[in-house]
C-alpha positions as CSV (number, residue, x, y, z in Angstrom):
1,M,0.0,0.0,0.0
2,F,2.8,2.5,0.9
3,E,4.3,1.8,-2.5
4,A,1.0,2.7,-4.2
5,V,0.7,5.9,-2.2
6,A,4.2,6.9,-3.1
7,F,3.7,6.2,-6.8
8,L,0.3,8.1,-6.7
9,I,2.0,11.2,-5.2
10,V,4.8,11.0,-7.8
11,G,2.3,10.6,-10.6
12,L,0.3,13.6,-9.3
13,V,3.4,15.8,-9.1
14,L,4.5,14.7,-12.6
15,L,1.0,15.3,-13.9
16,V,0.8,18.9,-12.6
17,W,4.4,19.7,-13.6
18,S,4.1,18.3,-17.1
19,A,0.8,20.0,-17.8
20,D,2.3,23.3,-16.7
21,K,5.3,22.8,-19.0
22,L,3.1,21.8,-21.9
23,V,1.0,24.9,-21.6
24,F,4.1,27.1,-21.2
25,G,5.7,25.7,-24.3
26,A,2.5,25.8,-26.4
27,A,1.7,29.4,-25.4
28,A,5.3,30.5,-26.1
29,L,5.2,28.8,-29.6
30,A,1.9,30.4,-30.4
31,R,3.2,33.8,-29.5
32,N,6.3,33.3,-31.6
33,V,4.3,32.4,-34.7
34,G,2.2,35.5,-34.3
35,I,-1.0,34.3,-32.7
36,S,-2.9,37.0,-30.9
37,P,-2.2,37.2,-27.1
38,L,-6.0,37.4,-26.7
39,V,-6.5,34.1,-28.6
40,I,-3.7,32.4,-26.6
41,G,-5.1,33.6,-23.3
42,M,-8.7,32.5,-24.0
43,T,-7.6,29.1,-25.4
44,I,-4.3,27.6,-24.5
45,L,-3.9,29.3,-21.1
46,A,-7.6,29.0,-20.2
47,M,-7.7,25.3,-21.0
48,G,-4.2,24.6,-19.6
49,S,-5.3,24.2,-16.0
50,S,-7.8,21.5,-17.1
51,A,-5.1,19.5,-18.9
52,P,-4.6,17.1,-15.9
53,E,-8.3,16.4,-15.7
54,M,-8.5,15.8,-19.5
55,M,-5.6,13.3,-19.4
56,V,-6.8,11.5,-16.3
57,S,-10.4,11.3,-17.7
58,A,-9.1,9.8,-21.0
59,T,-6.9,7.3,-19.1
60,A,-9.7,6.2,-16.7
61,A,-12.1,5.8,-19.6
62,L,-9.7,3.7,-21.6
63,D,-9.2,1.5,-18.5
64,G,-13.0,1.0,-18.3
65,K,-13.3,3.4,-15.2
66,T,-15.9,5.8,-16.6
67,D,-17.2,6.4,-13.0
68,T,-13.8,7.6,-12.0
69,A,-13.6,9.9,-15.1
70,V,-17.1,11.4,-14.3
71,G,-16.2,11.6,-10.6
72,N,-13.1,13.5,-11.5
73,V,-15.2,16.1,-13.3
74,I,-17.8,16.6,-10.6
75,G,-15.2,16.4,-7.8
76,S,-12.9,18.9,-9.5
77,N,-15.7,21.4,-10.0
78,I,-16.7,21.0,-6.3
79,A,-13.1,21.4,-5.3
80,N,-12.6,24.5,-7.5
81,I,-15.5,26.4,-5.8
82,A,-15.5,25.1,-2.3
83,L,-11.8,24.4,-1.7
84,I,-9.9,26.8,-4.0
85,L,-12.1,29.8,-3.9
86,G,-12.7,29.1,-0.2
87,I,-8.9,29.2,0.6
88,T,-8.3,32.1,-1.7
89,A,-11.0,34.2,-0.2
90,L,-9.7,33.4,3.3
91,I,-6.3,34.9,2.2
92,K,-7.9,37.9,0.6
93,P,-11.5,38.8,-0.1
94,L,-12.2,38.6,-3.8
95,S,-13.9,41.4,-5.8
96,I,-15.4,40.5,-9.2
97,S,-15.4,43.4,-11.6
98,S,-14.9,41.9,-15.1
99,P,-17.9,42.0,-17.5
100,V,-16.5,38.9,-19.1
101,L,-16.7,36.9,-15.9
102,R,-20.2,38.2,-15.2
103,R,-21.2,36.8,-18.6
104,E,-19.3,33.5,-18.0
105,L,-21.2,32.8,-14.8
106,P,-24.6,32.3,-16.4
107,L,-22.9,30.1,-19.0
108,M,-21.3,28.1,-16.2
109,M,-24.7,27.5,-14.7
110,G,-26.2,26.5,-18.1
111,V,-23.4,24.0,-18.6
112,T,-23.9,22.6,-15.1
113,L,-27.6,22.1,-15.7
114,L,-26.7,20.4,-19.0
115,A,-24.5,18.0,-17.1
116,G,-27.4,17.1,-14.9
117,L,-29.6,16.5,-17.9
118,L,-27.1,14.2,-19.4
119,L,-26.4,12.3,-16.2
120,W,-30.1,12.0,-15.3
121,D,-30.4,8.5,-16.7
122,S,-27.1,7.4,-15.2
123,Y,-25.7,6.7,-18.6
124,L,-23.1,8.7,-20.6
125,G,-23.3,7.9,-24.3
126,F,-21.2,8.5,-27.4
127,Y,-23.5,11.1,-28.9
128,E,-23.7,12.9,-25.6
129,G,-19.9,13.1,-25.6
130,V,-19.9,14.5,-29.1
131,L,-22.5,17.0,-28.1
132,L,-20.3,18.2,-25.2
133,F,-17.3,18.7,-27.5
134,V,-19.4,20.6,-30.1
135,L,-20.7,22.9,-27.4
136,F,-17.1,23.3,-26.1
137,T,-16.0,24.6,-29.5
138,V,-19.0,27.0,-29.6
139,F,-18.2,28.2,-26.1
140,I,-14.5,29.0,-27.0
141,L,-15.6,30.9,-30.2
142,A,-18.2,32.8,-28.3
143,M,-15.8,33.8,-25.5
144,L,-13.2,35.0,-28.1
145,R,-15.8,37.2,-29.7
146,I,-17.0,38.6,-26.3
147,S,-13.4,39.1,-25.2
148,R,-12.4,41.0,-28.3
149,N,-15.3,43.5,-27.7
150,E,-14.5,43.8,-24.0
151,K,-10.8,44.3,-24.6
152,K,-11.6,47.6,-26.3
153,N,-13.1,48.7,-23.0
154,G,-10.0,47.8,-21.1
155,D,-11.4,44.7,-19.2
156,A,-9.0,43.9,-16.3
157,F,-9.5,40.1,-16.6
158,I,-8.4,40.0,-20.3
159,E,-5.3,42.2,-19.5
160,E,-4.4,40.0,-16.6
161,Q,-4.7,36.9,-18.7
162,E,-2.6,38.2,-21.5
163,S,0.1,39.2,-19.0
164,E,0.6,35.5,-18.2
165,I,1.7,34.6,-21.7
166,P,5.5,33.9,-21.7
167,E,7.7,36.3,-23.7
168,G,11.2,35.9,-25.1
169,V,11.2,32.1,-25.2
170,S,13.0,30.6,-28.2
171,N,11.1,28.2,-30.5
172,A,13.7,25.5,-29.6
173,K,13.1,25.8,-25.8
174,A,9.3,26.1,-26.3
175,G,9.3,23.0,-28.5
176,I,11.3,21.0,-26.0
177,W,8.8,21.8,-23.2
178,V,5.9,20.8,-25.5
179,V,7.5,17.5,-26.3
180,V,8.4,16.9,-22.6
181,G,4.8,17.7,-21.6
182,L,3.3,15.4,-24.3
183,I,5.5,12.5,-23.2
184,L,5.1,12.9,-19.4
185,L,1.5,13.9,-19.2
186,P,0.0,10.5,-20.3
187,F,2.7,8.6,-18.4
188,A,1.8,10.6,-15.2
189,A,-1.9,10.1,-15.7
190,N,-1.5,6.3,-16.1
191,M,0.6,6.2,-12.9
192,L,-2.0,8.3,-11.0
193,V,-5.0,6.3,-12.1
194,D,-3.4,2.8,-11.7
195,N,-2.2,3.5,-8.2
196,A,-5.5,5.3,-7.2
197,V,-7.3,2.1,-8.2
198,V,-4.9,0.0,-6.1
199,I,-5.6,2.3,-3.1
200,A,-9.3,2.2,-3.8
201,K,-9.4,-1.6,-3.7
202,I,-7.5,-1.7,-0.4
203,F,-9.9,0.7,1.3
204,G,-13.0,-0.6,-0.5
205,M,-13.6,2.7,-2.3
206,S,-15.8,2.8,-5.3
207,D,-14.5,4.1,-8.7
208,L,-16.8,7.1,-8.3
209,V,-15.5,8.1,-4.9
210,I,-11.8,7.7,-5.9
211,G,-12.5,10.2,-8.7
212,L,-14.4,12.6,-6.4
213,T,-11.7,12.6,-3.7
214,I,-8.0,11.9,-4.3
215,I,-8.0,12.3,-8.1
216,A,-10.3,15.4,-8.1
217,V,-8.3,17.3,-5.5
218,G,-5.0,16.3,-7.1
219,T,-6.0,17.4,-10.6
220,S,-7.3,20.7,-9.2
221,L,-3.9,21.7,-7.9
222,P,-3.1,23.8,-11.0
223,E,-6.2,25.9,-10.5
224,L,-5.3,26.3,-6.8
225,A,-1.8,27.5,-7.8
226,A,-3.2,29.9,-10.4
227,S,-5.8,31.4,-8.1
228,L,-3.4,31.9,-5.3
229,A,-0.9,33.5,-7.6
230,G,-3.6,35.8,-9.0
231,V,-4.9,37.0,-5.6
232,L,-1.4,37.6,-4.3
233,K,-0.7,39.8,-7.3
234,G,-4.0,41.6,-6.7
235,E,-5.6,40.0,-9.8
236,D,-8.9,39.0,-8.3
237,D,-10.6,38.6,-11.6
238,M,-7.9,36.2,-12.8
239,A,-8.3,34.1,-9.6
240,V,-12.0,33.8,-10.1
241,G,-11.8,33.5,-13.8
242,N,-9.6,30.4,-13.6
243,I,-12.3,28.6,-11.6
244,I,-15.2,29.6,-13.8
245,G,-13.4,28.7,-17.0
246,S,-12.1,25.4,-15.5
247,N,-15.6,24.3,-14.4
248,V,-17.0,25.0,-17.9
249,F,-14.0,23.2,-19.6
250,N,-14.4,20.2,-17.2
251,I,-18.0,19.6,-18.1
252,L,-17.8,20.3,-21.8
253,A,-14.4,18.9,-22.7
254,V,-13.4,16.6,-19.8
255,M,-16.8,14.9,-19.4
256,G,-17.1,14.5,-23.1
257,I,-14.0,12.3,-23.3
258,P,-15.3,9.3,-21.4
259,G,-18.6,9.5,-23.3
260,I,-16.7,9.2,-26.6
261,L,-14.1,6.7,-25.5
262,N,-16.1,4.5,-23.3
263,P,-19.9,5.0,-23.2
264,S,-21.1,3.4,-20.0
265,V,-23.7,3.1,-17.3
266,L,-22.7,5.2,-14.3
267,S,-23.1,4.9,-10.6
268,E,-26.5,6.2,-9.5
269,Y,-24.8,8.3,-6.9
270,A,-23.2,10.5,-9.5
271,M,-26.5,12.1,-10.3
272,G,-28.4,11.3,-7.1
273,R,-25.8,12.8,-4.7
274,D,-22.8,14.5,-6.2
275,F,-24.4,16.4,-9.0
276,W,-26.6,18.2,-6.5
277,V,-23.6,19.3,-4.5
278,M,-21.9,20.7,-7.6
279,L,-25.1,22.5,-8.6
280,A,-25.7,24.0,-5.1
281,L,-22.1,25.3,-4.9
282,S,-22.3,26.7,-8.4
283,L,-25.5,28.6,-7.5
284,L,-23.8,29.8,-4.3
285,L,-20.9,31.2,-6.4
286,V,-23.2,32.9,-8.8
287,A,-25.1,34.5,-5.8
288,M,-21.8,35.8,-4.4
289,A,-20.4,37.0,-7.6
290,L,-23.5,38.7,-9.0
291,G,-24.9,39.9,-5.7
292,K,-24.9,43.5,-4.5
293,S,-21.3,43.4,-3.2
294,R,-20.0,41.4,-6.2
295,S,-17.4,39.8,-4.0
296,I,-16.5,36.8,-1.9
297,N,-15.5,37.8,1.6
298,R,-13.7,35.9,4.3
299,F,-16.8,34.7,6.0
300,E,-18.1,33.3,2.7
301,G,-14.7,31.8,2.0
302,T,-14.8,30.1,5.4
303,F,-18.3,28.7,4.6
304,L,-17.2,27.4,1.2
305,F,-14.2,25.7,2.7
306,A,-16.3,24.2,5.5
307,C,-18.7,22.8,2.8
308,F,-15.7,21.1,1.1
309,I,-14.5,19.5,4.3
310,A,-18.0,18.3,5.2
311,Y,-18.5,16.8,1.7
312,Q,-15.2,15.0,1.7
313,G,-15.8,13.7,5.1
314,Y,-19.2,12.3,4.1
315,L,-17.6,10.6,1.1
316,L,-14.9,9.0,3.2
317,M,-17.5,7.7,5.5
318,N,-19.4,6.2,2.6
319,M,-16.5,5.0,0.5
320,S,-18.2,2.1,-1.2
321,A,-21.1,4.2,-2.6
């Protein structure tokens, strides 16, 4: 068991590190060939934090663990709101001023409700996966159009996002990091999933619960790092934007992968229990962000974090469900 835990931690570290290097190299290459910083920020950087979830989801689906893949999506979205925004708001209250983010929030709610509709029958099919990917493409194109318009008005979120794009990186160096990321990312994902399954069997955890707990929290680490970095630099919109974008990407792109690769019957608990937690937290985020104060204060951050601890505790007490 200790060996499995050690390999799981190594796999998790490699997964996060290789995803970061892949995104760094890809963004630098895109900038070098003349792609607009706005396009890079709204595509490569925005999707980059969800790269671990995407790779783990694909690996789990190919291993016949679709429950783990779907659990990773739901669990990551729950962790993004309750754990990451909770911790971030505890460090510094978050103000939300970007018009782009206020438009993304209703989209996030719509996508969340769509996930519930698709999971209602506890089956994720091939055509449902295709639908999610088509909507993902539409979402990216729509956000690019909205962002171009808001950039003219000096939207802080777009400016903060563009400032994250690496400059002065040679094509050779960027290319090396892309190759390293492409090689290590699937290797790390396999290591993480394989050893998570070993641990799950030892403790009698279901495939769904392992996706909702260890894997979900682990693959959310890039979002935690990005949000903490954003708030420490005074870029509140970036910290919140990373979470909203990641939640949308997780449902449209990450959940679409197992539907396409391994259409399967899912655990009834995914819809009957965990979806409702994700939906409730999403509604809570919208209420905070679009309310009168348009902020998340320390009290609200404490409440979000407490919700996460309570939910994880419940899962660990019902590991076989």
